PyMOL Python script that loads the backbone (N, CA, C, O; Angstrom):
from pymol import cmd

cmd.read_pdbstr("""\
ATOM      1  N   MET A   1       0.842  -1.174   0.000  1.00  0.00           N
ATOM      2  CA  MET A   1       0.000   0.000   0.000  1.00  0.00           C
ATOM      3  C   MET A   1       0.891   1.242   0.000  1.00  0.00           C
ATOM      4  O   MET A   1       1.799   1.362   0.821  1.00  0.00           O
ATOM      5  N   SER A   2       0.628   2.144  -0.909  1.00  0.00           N
ATOM      6  CA  SER A   2       1.444   3.360  -0.993  1.00  0.00           C
ATOM      7  C   SER A   2       0.978   4.384   0.049  1.00  0.00           C
ATOM      8  O   SER A   2      -0.112   4.283   0.611  1.00  0.00           O
ATOM      9  N   HIS A   3       1.834   5.355   0.278  1.00  0.00           N
ATOM     10  CA  HIS A   3       1.499   6.416   1.227  1.00  0.00           C
ATOM     11  C   HIS A   3       0.256   7.189   0.796  1.00  0.00           C
ATOM     12  O   HIS A   3      -0.560   7.579   1.632  1.00  0.00           O
ATOM     13  N   SER A   4       0.115   7.407  -0.504  1.00  0.00           N
ATOM     14  CA  SER A   4      -1.053   8.158  -0.989  1.00  0.00           C
ATOM     15  C   SER A   4      -2.346   7.381  -0.770  1.00  0.00           C
ATOM     16  O   SER A   4      -3.413   7.982  -0.649  1.00  0.00           O
ATOM     17  N   ASP A   5      -2.262   6.054  -0.718  1.00  0.00           N
ATOM     18  CA  ASP A   5      -3.447   5.242  -0.437  1.00  0.00           C
ATOM     19  C   ASP A   5      -3.890   5.386   1.015  1.00  0.00           C
ATOM     20  O   ASP A   5      -5.061   5.173   1.329  1.00  0.00           O
ATOM     21  N   LEU A   6      -2.978   5.742   1.889  1.00  0.00           N
ATOM     22  CA  LEU A   6      -3.289   5.890   3.306  1.00  0.00           C
ATOM     23  C   LEU A   6      -3.961   7.220   3.635  1.00  0.00           C
ATOM     24  O   LEU A   6      -4.649   7.329   4.650  1.00  0.00           O
ATOM     25  N   LEU A   7      -3.773   8.212   2.804  1.00  0.00           N
ATOM     26  CA  LEU A   7      -4.290   9.547   3.089  1.00  0.00           C
ATOM     27  C   LEU A   7      -5.801   9.589   3.324  1.00  0.00           C
ATOM     28  O   LEU A   7      -6.232  10.171   4.318  1.00  0.00           O
ATOM     29  N   PRO A   8      -6.620   8.999   2.457  1.00  0.00           N
ATOM     30  CA  PRO A   8      -8.057   9.035   2.719  1.00  0.00           C
ATOM     31  C   PRO A   8      -8.442   8.378   4.052  1.00  0.00           C
ATOM     32  O   PRO A   8      -9.304   8.884   4.770  1.00  0.00           O
ATOM     33  N   SER A   9      -7.811   7.269   4.371  1.00  0.00           N
ATOM     34  CA  SER A   9      -8.107   6.603   5.639  1.00  0.00           C
ATOM     35  C   SER A   9      -7.691   7.470   6.817  1.00  0.00           C
ATOM     36  O   SER A   9      -8.402   7.548   7.819  1.00  0.00           O
ATOM     37  N   LEU A  10      -6.560   8.108   6.697  1.00  0.00           N
ATOM     38  CA  LEU A  10      -6.093   8.999   7.745  1.00  0.00           C
ATOM     39  C   LEU A  10      -7.071  10.149   7.953  1.00  0.00           C
ATOM     40  O   LEU A  10      -7.437  10.460   9.086  1.00  0.00           O
ATOM     41  N   LEU A  11      -7.493  10.779   6.860  1.00  0.00           N
ATOM     42  CA  LEU A  11      -8.434  11.889   6.962  1.00  0.00           C
ATOM     43  C   LEU A  11      -9.765  11.436   7.559  1.00  0.00           C
ATOM     44  O   LEU A  11     -10.368  12.163   8.348  1.00  0.00           O
ATOM     45  N   PHE A  12     -10.219  10.257   7.194  1.00  0.00           N
ATOM     46  CA  PHE A  12     -11.458   9.729   7.750  1.00  0.00           C
ATOM     47  C   PHE A  12     -11.330   9.544   9.262  1.00  0.00           C
ATOM     48  O   PHE A  12     -12.238   9.908  10.009  1.00  0.00           O
ATOM     49  N   LYS A  13     -10.230   8.993   9.706  1.00  0.00           N
ATOM     50  CA  LYS A  13     -10.001   8.771  11.143  1.00  0.00           C
ATOM     51  C   LYS A  13      -9.875  10.094  11.899  1.00  0.00           C
ATOM     52  O   LYS A  13     -10.379  10.219  13.015  1.00  0.00           O
ATOM     53  N   ILE A  14      -9.215  11.068  11.306  1.00  0.00           N
ATOM     54  CA  ILE A  14      -9.109  12.381  11.939  1.00  0.00           C
ATOM     55  C   ILE A  14     -10.500  12.994  12.084  1.00  0.00           C
ATOM     56  O   ILE A  14     -10.825  13.552  13.132  1.00  0.00           O
ATOM     57  N   ASN A  15     -11.314  12.895  11.049  1.00  0.00           N
ATOM     58  CA  ASN A  15     -12.680  13.415  11.118  1.00  0.00           C
ATOM     59  C   ASN A  15     -13.488  12.676  12.186  1.00  0.00           C
ATOM     60  O   ASN A  15     -14.237  13.294  12.943  1.00  0.00           O
ATOM     61  N   GLU A  16     -13.335  11.378  12.242  1.00  0.00           N
ATOM     62  CA  GLU A  16     -14.040  10.574  13.246  1.00  0.00           C
ATOM     63  C   GLU A  16     -13.640  11.009  14.664  1.00  0.00           C
ATOM     64  O   GLU A  16     -14.491  11.137  15.544  1.00  0.00           O
ATOM     65  N   ASN A  17     -12.357  11.231  14.870  1.00  0.00           N
ATOM     66  CA  ASN A  17     -11.873  11.710  16.170  1.00  0.00           C
ATOM     67  C   ASN A  17     -12.443  13.086  16.491  1.00  0.00           C
ATOM     68  O   ASN A  17     -12.843  13.351  17.625  1.00  0.00           O
ATOM     69  N   GLN A  18     -12.478  13.952  15.500  1.00  0.00           N
ATOM     70  CA  GLN A  18     -13.007  15.293  15.694  1.00  0.00           C
ATOM     71  C   GLN A  18     -14.463  15.243  16.147  1.00  0.00           C
ATOM     72  O   GLN A  18     -14.851  15.971  17.061  1.00  0.00           O
ATOM     73  N   LEU A  19     -15.265  14.400  15.525  1.00  0.00           N
ATOM     74  CA  LEU A  19     -16.675  14.286  15.892  1.00  0.00           C
ATOM     75  C   LEU A  19     -16.848  13.680  17.280  1.00  0.00           C
ATOM     76  O   LEU A  19     -17.757  14.065  18.015  1.00  0.00           O
ATOM     77  N   ALA A  20     -15.984  12.737  17.644  1.00  0.00           N
ATOM     78  CA  ALA A  20     -16.038  12.162  18.990  1.00  0.00           C
ATOM     79  C   ALA A  20     -15.680  13.208  20.039  1.00  0.00           C
ATOM     80  O   ALA A  20     -16.310  13.277  21.095  1.00  0.00           O
ATOM     81  N   LEU A  21     -14.675  14.017  19.749  1.00  0.00           N
ATOM     82  CA  LEU A  21     -14.305  15.097  20.670  1.00  0.00           C
ATOM     83  C   LEU A  21     -15.431  16.117  20.792  1.00  0.00           C
ATOM     84  O   LEU A  21     -15.702  16.615  21.885  1.00  0.00           O
ATOM     85  N   GLU A  22     -16.078  16.424  19.694  1.00  0.00           N
ATOM     86  CA  GLU A  22     -17.208  17.350  19.737  1.00  0.00           C
ATOM     87  C   GLU A  22     -18.301  16.817  20.654  1.00  0.00           C
ATOM     88  O   GLU A  22     -18.843  17.563  21.470  1.00  0.00           O
ATOM     89  N   ALA A  23     -18.624  15.544  20.528  1.00  0.00           N
ATOM     90  CA  ALA A  23     -19.671  14.949  21.371  1.00  0.00           C
ATOM     91  C   ALA A  23     -19.275  14.972  22.848  1.00  0.00           C
ATOM     92  O   ALA A  23     -20.103  15.270  23.710  1.00  0.00           O
ATOM     93  N   ALA A  24     -18.034  14.662  23.134  1.00  0.00           N
ATOM     94  CA  ALA A  24     -17.567  14.661  24.519  1.00  0.00           C
ATOM     95  C   ALA A  24     -17.595  16.072  25.108  1.00  0.00           C
ATOM     96  O   ALA A  24     -18.013  16.263  26.250  1.00  0.00           O
ATOM     97  N   ILE A  25     -17.155  17.043  24.339  1.00  0.00           N
ATOM     98  CA  ILE A  25     -17.140  18.423  24.816  1.00  0.00           C
ATOM     99  C   ILE A  25     -18.564  18.930  25.009  1.00  0.00           C
ATOM    100  O   ILE A  25     -18.829  19.693  25.939  1.00  0.00           O
ATOM    101  N   MET A  26     -19.474  18.520  24.149  1.00  0.00           N
ATOM    102  CA  MET A  26     -20.876  18.913  24.309  1.00  0.00           C
ATOM    103  C   MET A  26     -21.439  18.350  25.609  1.00  0.00           C
ATOM    104  O   MET A  26     -22.171  19.036  26.322  1.00  0.00           O
ATOM    105  N   GLU A  27     -21.099  17.108  25.914  1.00  0.00           N
ATOM    106  CA  GLU A  27     -21.530  16.518  27.186  1.00  0.00           C
ATOM    107  C   GLU A  27     -21.012  17.328  28.366  1.00  0.00           C
ATOM    108  O   GLU A  27     -21.738  17.577  29.329  1.00  0.00           O
ATOM    109  N   LEU A  28     -19.761  17.731  28.284  1.00  0.00           N
ATOM    110  CA  LEU A  28     -19.185  18.541  29.356  1.00  0.00           C
ATOM    111  C   LEU A  28     -19.871  19.906  29.456  1.00  0.00           C
ATOM    112  O   LEU A  28     -20.098  20.406  30.558  1.00  0.00           O
ATOM    113  N   SER A  29     -20.199  20.501  28.323  1.00  0.00           N
ATOM    114  CA  SER A  29     -20.873  21.802  28.372  1.00  0.00           C
ATOM    115  C   SER A  29     -22.268  21.671  28.983  1.00  0.00           C
ATOM    116  O   SER A  29     -22.716  22.565  29.702  1.00  0.00           O
ATOM    117  N   ASN A  30     -22.952  20.570  28.704  1.00  0.00           N
ATOM    118  CA  ASN A  30     -24.256  20.324  29.330  1.00  0.00           C
ATOM    119  C   ASN A  30     -24.106  20.182  30.841  1.00  0.00           C
ATOM    120  O   ASN A  30     -24.911  20.712  31.607  1.00  0.00           O
ATOM    121  N   TRP A  31     -23.075  19.467  31.260  1.00  0.00           N
ATOM    122  CA  TRP A  31     -22.800  19.269  32.679  1.00  0.00           C
ATOM    123  C   TRP A  31     -22.503  20.608  33.360  1.00  0.00           C
ATOM    124  O   TRP A  31     -22.998  20.876  34.455  1.00  0.00           O
ATOM    125  N   VAL A  32     -21.704  21.430  32.715  1.00  0.00           N
ATOM    126  CA  VAL A  32     -21.364  22.757  33.254  1.00  0.00           C
ATOM    127  C   VAL A  32     -22.628  23.604  33.378  1.00  0.00           C
ATOM    128  O   VAL A  32     -22.837  24.272  34.391  1.00  0.00           O
ATOM    129  N   GLU A  33     -23.463  23.573  32.352  1.00  0.00           N
ATOM    130  CA  GLU A  33     -24.690  24.367  32.367  1.00  0.00           C
ATOM    131  C   GLU A  33     -25.620  23.943  33.497  1.00  0.00           C
ATOM    132  O   GLU A  33     -26.226  24.786  34.159  1.00  0.00           O
ATOM    133  N   GLN A  34     -25.732  22.639  33.716  1.00  0.00           N
ATOM    134  CA  GLN A  34     -26.591  22.125  34.790  1.00  0.00           C
ATOM    135  C   GLN A  34     -26.113  22.575  36.169  1.00  0.00           C
ATOM    136  O   GLN A  34     -26.891  22.583  37.123  1.00  0.00           O
ATOM    137  N   ARG A  35     -24.863  22.943  36.275  1.00  0.00           N
ATOM    138  CA  ARG A  35     -24.306  23.381  37.544  1.00  0.00           C
ATOM    139  C   ARG A  35     -24.233  24.896  37.652  1.00  0.00           C
ATOM    140  O   ARG A  35     -23.529  25.436  38.505  1.00  0.00           O
ATOM    141  N   GLY A  36     -24.970  25.576  36.776  1.00  0.00           N
ATOM    142  CA  GLY A  36     -25.136  27.011  36.915  1.00  0.00           C
ATOM    143  C   GLY A  36     -24.218  27.898  36.112  1.00  0.00           C
ATOM    144  O   GLY A  36     -24.219  29.112  36.315  1.00  0.00           O
ATOM    145  N   SER A  37     -23.440  27.347  35.215  1.00  0.00           N
ATOM    146  CA  SER A  37     -22.531  28.173  34.412  1.00  0.00           C
ATOM    147  C   SER A  37     -23.003  28.221  32.965  1.00  0.00           C
ATOM    148  O   SER A  37     -22.331  27.734  32.055  1.00  0.00           O
ATOM    149  N   ALA A  38     -24.175  28.820  32.777  1.00  0.00           N
ATOM    150  CA  ALA A  38     -24.768  28.888  31.443  1.00  0.00           C
ATOM    151  C   ALA A  38     -23.882  29.669  30.469  1.00  0.00           C
ATOM    152  O   ALA A  38     -23.811  29.331  29.287  1.00  0.00           O
ATOM    153  N   GLU A  39     -23.210  30.708  30.959  1.00  0.00           N
ATOM    154  CA  GLU A  39     -22.364  31.519  30.079  1.00  0.00           C
ATOM    155  C   GLU A  39     -21.171  30.707  29.557  1.00  0.00           C
ATOM    156  O   GLU A  39     -20.825  30.791  28.379  1.00  0.00           O
ATOM    157  N   VAL A  40     -20.556  29.934  30.429  1.00  0.00           N
ATOM    158  CA  VAL A  40     -19.427  29.093  30.010  1.00  0.00           C
ATOM    159  C   VAL A  40     -19.910  28.045  29.010  1.00  0.00           C
ATOM    160  O   VAL A  40     -19.259  27.804  27.993  1.00  0.00           O
ATOM    161  N   ALA A  41     -21.056  27.424  29.303  1.00  0.00           N
ATOM    162  CA  ALA A  41     -21.596  26.410  28.398  1.00  0.00           C
ATOM    163  C   ALA A  41     -21.883  27.001  27.019  1.00  0.00           C
ATOM    164  O   ALA A  41     -21.610  26.363  26.002  1.00  0.00           O
ATOM    165  N   GLU A  42     -22.425  28.199  26.981  1.00  0.00           N
ATOM    166  CA  GLU A  42     -22.717  28.847  25.706  1.00  0.00           C
ATOM    167  C   GLU A  42     -21.433  29.175  24.949  1.00  0.00           C
ATOM    168  O   GLU A  42     -21.387  29.042  23.726  1.00  0.00           O
ATOM    169  N   ASN A  43     -20.405  29.594  25.650  1.00  0.00           N
ATOM    170  CA  ASN A  43     -19.118  29.864  25.001  1.00  0.00           C
ATOM    171  C   ASN A  43     -18.546  28.590  24.378  1.00  0.00           C
ATOM    172  O   ASN A  43     -18.001  28.623  23.274  1.00  0.00           O
ATOM    173  N   VAL A  44     -18.672  27.484  25.081  1.00  0.00           N
ATOM    174  CA  VAL A  44     -18.189  26.202  24.551  1.00  0.00           C
ATOM    175  C   VAL A  44     -18.974  25.830  23.305  1.00  0.00           C
ATOM    176  O   VAL A  44     -18.391  25.435  22.295  1.00  0.00           O
ATOM    177  N   ARG A  45     -20.287  25.953  23.369  1.00  0.00           N
ATOM    178  CA  ARG A  45     -21.126  25.602  22.215  1.00  0.00           C
ATOM    179  C   ARG A  45     -20.817  26.501  21.018  1.00  0.00           C
ATOM    180  O   ARG A  45     -20.840  26.046  19.875  1.00  0.00           O
ATOM    181  N   SER A  46     -20.531  27.758  21.277  1.00  0.00           N
ATOM    182  CA  SER A  46     -20.167  28.663  20.186  1.00  0.00           C
ATOM    183  C   SER A  46     -18.869  28.214  19.515  1.00  0.00           C
ATOM    184  O   SER A  46     -18.741  28.274  18.292  1.00  0.00           O
ATOM    185  N   ALA A  47     -17.919  27.770  20.316  1.00  0.00           N
ATOM    186  CA  ALA A  47     -16.660  27.268  19.759  1.00  0.00           C
ATOM    187  C   ALA A  47     -16.892  26.002  18.939  1.00  0.00           C
ATOM    188  O   ALA A  47     -16.223  25.786  17.929  1.00  0.00           O
ATOM    189  N   LEU A  48     -17.831  25.170  19.366  1.00  0.00           N
ATOM    190  CA  LEU A  48     -18.124  23.933  18.644  1.00  0.00           C
ATOM    191  C   LEU A  48     -18.850  24.189  17.324  1.00  0.00           C
ATOM    192  O   LEU A  48     -18.895  23.312  16.462  1.00  0.00           O
ATOM    193  N   ASP A  49     -19.410  25.367  17.163  1.00  0.00           N
ATOM    194  CA  ASP A  49     -20.095  25.697  15.910  1.00  0.00           C
ATOM    195  C   ASP A  49     -19.171  25.568  14.700  1.00  0.00           C
ATOM    196  O   ASP A  49     -19.630  25.254  13.602  1.00  0.00           O
ATOM    197  N   THR A  50     -17.890  25.806  14.891  1.00  0.00           N
ATOM    198  CA  THR A  50     -16.929  25.673  13.796  1.00  0.00           C
ATOM    199  C   THR A  50     -16.923  24.247  13.266  1.00  0.00           C
ATOM    200  O   THR A  50     -16.877  24.030  12.055  1.00  0.00           O
ATOM    201  N   ILE A  51     -16.969  23.278  14.170  1.00  0.00           N
ATOM    202  CA  ILE A  51     -16.999  21.874  13.750  1.00  0.00           C
ATOM    203  C   ILE A  51     -18.255  21.609  12.934  1.00  0.00           C
ATOM    204  O   ILE A  51     -18.199  20.960  11.890  1.00  0.00           O
ATOM    205  N   ASP A  52     -19.387  22.112  13.412  1.00  0.00           N
ATOM    206  CA  ASP A  52     -20.642  21.917  12.683  1.00  0.00           C
ATOM    207  C   ASP A  52     -20.603  22.554  11.299  1.00  0.00           C
ATOM    208  O   ASP A  52     -21.063  21.966  10.320  1.00  0.00           O
ATOM    209  N   ARG A  53     -20.049  23.763  11.230  1.00  0.00           N
ATOM    210  CA  ARG A  53     -19.990  24.457   9.931  1.00  0.00           C
ATOM    211  C   ARG A  53     -19.112  23.712   8.927  1.00  0.00           C
ATOM    212  O   ARG A  53     -19.405  23.708   7.732  1.00  0.00           O
ATOM    213  N   ASN A  54     -18.052  23.089   9.397  1.00  0.00           N
ATOM    214  CA  ASN A  54     -17.110  22.416   8.500  1.00  0.00           C
ATOM    215  C   ASN A  54     -17.453  20.953   8.226  1.00  0.00           C
ATOM    216  O   ASN A  54     -16.885  20.348   7.315  1.00  0.00           O
ATOM    217  N   GLU A  55     -18.347  20.392   8.980  1.00  0.00           N
ATOM    218  CA  GLU A  55     -18.624  18.953   8.891  1.00  0.00           C
ATOM    219  C   GLU A  55     -19.092  18.519   7.501  1.00  0.00           C
ATOM    220  O   GLU A  55     -18.615  17.509   6.984  1.00  0.00           O
ATOM    221  N   GLU A  56     -20.000  19.249   6.897  1.00  0.00           N
ATOM    222  CA  GLU A  56     -20.524  18.845   5.592  1.00  0.00           C
ATOM    223  C   GLU A  56     -19.430  18.871   4.527  1.00  0.00           C
ATOM    224  O   GLU A  56     -19.348  17.959   3.705  1.00  0.00           O
ATOM    225  N   PHE A  57     -18.597  19.898   4.533  1.00  0.00           N
ATOM    226  CA  PHE A  57     -17.493  19.976   3.571  1.00  0.00           C
ATOM    227  C   PHE A  57     -16.543  18.795   3.752  1.00  0.00           C
ATOM    228  O   PHE A  57     -16.106  18.184   2.776  1.00  0.00           O
ATOM    229  N   ILE A  58     -16.229  18.482   4.996  1.00  0.00           N
ATOM    230  CA  ILE A  58     -15.326  17.361   5.285  1.00  0.00           C
ATOM    231  C   ILE A  58     -15.926  16.055   4.777  1.00  0.00           C
ATOM    232  O   ILE A  58     -15.229  15.255   4.151  1.00  0.00           O
ATOM    233  N   LYS A  59     -17.204  15.835   5.038  1.00  0.00           N
ATOM    234  CA  LYS A  59     -17.866  14.609   4.573  1.00  0.00           C
ATOM    235  C   LYS A  59     -17.843  14.505   3.055  1.00  0.00           C
ATOM    236  O   LYS A  59     -17.544  13.445   2.505  1.00  0.00           O
ATOM    237  N   LEU A  60     -18.155  15.596   2.383  1.00  0.00           N
ATOM    238  CA  LEU A  60     -18.151  15.577   0.915  1.00  0.00           C
ATOM    239  C   LEU A  60     -16.757  15.315   0.364  1.00  0.00           C
ATOM    240  O   LEU A  60     -16.591  14.551  -0.587  1.00  0.00           O
ATOM    241  N   THR A  61     -15.769  15.944   0.958  1.00  0.00           N
ATOM    242  CA  THR A  61     -14.389  15.755   0.512  1.00  0.00           C
ATOM    243  C   THR A  61     -13.942  14.318   0.724  1.00  0.00           C
ATOM    244  O   THR A  61     -13.306  13.727  -0.149  1.00  0.00           O
ATOM    245  N   LEU A  62     -14.272  13.751   1.886  1.00  0.00           N
ATOM    246  CA  LEU A  62     -13.924  12.358   2.143  1.00  0.00           C
ATOM    247  C   LEU A  62     -14.628  11.421   1.168  1.00  0.00           C
ATOM    248  O   LEU A  62     -14.042  10.433   0.725  1.00  0.00           O
ATOM    249  N   ALA A  63     -15.867  11.721   0.835  1.00  0.00           N
ATOM    250  CA  ALA A  63     -16.595  10.889  -0.122  1.00  0.00           C
ATOM    251  C   ALA A  63     -15.897  10.883  -1.471  1.00  0.00           C
ATOM    252  O   ALA A  63     -15.802   9.842  -2.122  1.00  0.00           O
ATOM    253  N   VAL A  64     -15.407  12.048  -1.892  1.00  0.00           N
ATOM    254  CA  VAL A  64     -14.693  12.143  -3.165  1.00  0.00           C
ATOM    255  C   VAL A  64     -13.375  11.373  -3.093  1.00  0.00           C
ATOM    256  O   VAL A  64     -13.034  10.637  -4.019  1.00  0.00           O
ATOM    257  N   LEU A  65     -12.640  11.540  -2.003  1.00  0.00           N
ATOM    258  CA  LEU A  65     -11.342  10.869  -1.856  1.00  0.00           C
ATOM    259  C   LEU A  65     -11.487   9.360  -1.746  1.00  0.00           C
ATOM    260  O   LEU A  65     -10.636   8.613  -2.229  1.00  0.00           O
ATOM    261  N   LEU A  66     -12.564   8.909  -1.110  1.00  0.00           N
ATOM    262  CA  LEU A  66     -12.737   7.480  -0.881  1.00  0.00           C
ATOM    263  C   LEU A  66     -13.495   6.779  -2.006  1.00  0.00           C
ATOM    264  O   LEU A  66     -13.620   5.554  -2.000  1.00  0.00           O
ATOM    265  N   ALA A  67     -13.995   7.541  -2.962  1.00  0.00           N
ATOM    266  CA  ALA A  67     -14.722   6.942  -4.080  1.00  0.00           C
ATOM    267  C   ALA A  67     -13.774   6.054  -4.890  1.00  0.00           C
ATOM    268  O   ALA A  67     -12.606   6.387  -5.091  1.00  0.00           O
ATOM    269  N   PRO A  68     -14.298   4.925  -5.347  1.00  0.00           N
ATOM    270  CA  PRO A  68     -13.441   4.011  -6.136  1.00  0.00           C
ATOM    271  C   PRO A  68     -13.045   4.558  -7.472  1.00  0.00           C
ATOM    272  O   PRO A  68     -12.332   3.894  -8.225  1.00  0.00           O
TER     273      PRO A  68
END
""", "prot")
cmd.dss("prot")
cmd.show_as("cartoon", "prot")
cmd.util.cbc("prot")
cmd.orient("prot")
């Protein structure tokens, strides 16, 4: 397997990790909010918006790279 063949798999795994981190951080922001820090939770969610905005582009790009 060549190095260029590994790139799509690597990008897919990086994206998968990114989405897992987003879910974990969202859980933490919910926990923070439940304990009275709504402002901190909102700041965290605002930061996570970047992941949401980029997710569709990443998925489309991976689909193109992984297409046979």
